[in-house]
C-alpha positions, 0 to 999 in steps of 0.5 A: 408058525406064521401064515399068510392067506391071500384073497383078492376081493373086488376092490381090495386084497385081503391078507389073513395073517396068523401066527407069530410075525417075528422079524425072520418071518416078516420078510416073507410078508414084505415080499408078498405085499411088494409083489401084490402092489407091483402086479395087482390092480387092487390098491387097497389092502385089508389085513385080517389080524384076528389070529396074529399072536405076536408082531415084532417091531419089524412086522409093524414097520411092514404095515406102515410101509404098506400104507405109505406105498399105497398112499401113492395110488390113493389106496387104503390100508385097513386093519381088520379085527386086530388081535389084542396083542396087535392093538396093544402094540399099536397103542404102545407105538402111538399108532392106534390112530394112524391106521383105519381099524375096523371090526365089521366087514360091512364097514370095510366094504362101505369104506372102500366103496367111497 
């Protein structure tokens, strides 16, 4: 089962993603992100992925697209507490340096205050 828990915090949208992000479910995440970008004043996304068990290649594409879309607004995408499986996926894809990856919420807040 795949779940998204969204919370708006001052300068960013926090999306806690848990479960298995298979291609069939990934469209839900993509729709949610697109909806947030079109309606929210926040231009930074923090994806809490500590409970993400699996991510398909299409799921990974959604995170890449979010970064690209937010770049137009000088926004940031931060991967927060990525699961071991997600980190392995980033390493296999050669994307571990593409995203900002943080494990400490104070670092996230500081980064977004810049």
